[in-house]
C-alpha angles and dihedrals in degrees: 000000000000106000119212095174121044099186122028140173114212120204108205124184118237088235089067087069094047095065116181090336089075095207135060121355126321110203095216092050092049091049091050090055091045093052092056091048093048090051094059093039090056089051089063101265117140106227132200123175139202115191121197123226103224094116087067109022141350117201093207091060095050095105115214094352116131105272098229090047091051091048092050089052088052089052090055088052089057089053091055089051091045091054090048091049092048091050093048091051094046091049091061095044100263114132113232139174127201114211122183132202089220115053114254100163101184094051108031146359121266112254115264118168099216092045090051091052091048090053091050091051089050090057098255122138108237119212118197118209137182094041111243091334091247131092122246092045124100129219085253089065091043089053092051092046096049092043090054092045095053094043096244117186091221142001108232115206107201105201139175086238121067100232145342115295133190088238139359104297090202090066101023115048089186093060111132117241114219125209098176130028139162122230089250090052088058092048098043095043090044091229116184098238105115133337117283094252091056094047092048091049091052091048092051091048095044088236115160119227122208119192118198142153113267099188095080111081113246096022094116090057091047092050092051090048088055098248114162099247101126143005126307116208117194 
């Protein structure tokens, strides 16, 4: 395996763990994700993960609920997914550590940047939960922040769609598929890749973003090898 990226942060949607069930965590779906991660870890790639919480709860769909309260509930959803991801990795012999931005001592370690980097160097997969630890920030922003903090070579956005498009290809067959974009292209074209805060953070940090489809088995390995299977944003 020819590695293009030595240290990566993978942003995975909570729905990727739900499988066909559509809600919560499906054990088979979580194991499928874990197997792909173990494959690249064993090839020498240092892997960190942020998992969304949409398979349990989305703060933006909480109606009239107090916004900070809804966001904190969403953070707890990412912890449930982080625990599931950690368990799936450990069950197939891949060492993993869950670290959370809000202290939950009996379930995970509190996030500490230098400790996270030490774990990565030791060959452990590091899972970041609770987003940034503050309301009003998405897991997209948390992914960009943690990737910049640990010095990741790239932020990998594992999506249900295979690349970035000018429009939704499911409803617009003429939507243009992009293979290469600048940060300003994403901002000016208002492309639905990540939220604006996350894109701006990546731009300021000079952190590359690679968007690819995660559903097809082996795509994570291909993305880390530098195969042209998605969209590079730089």
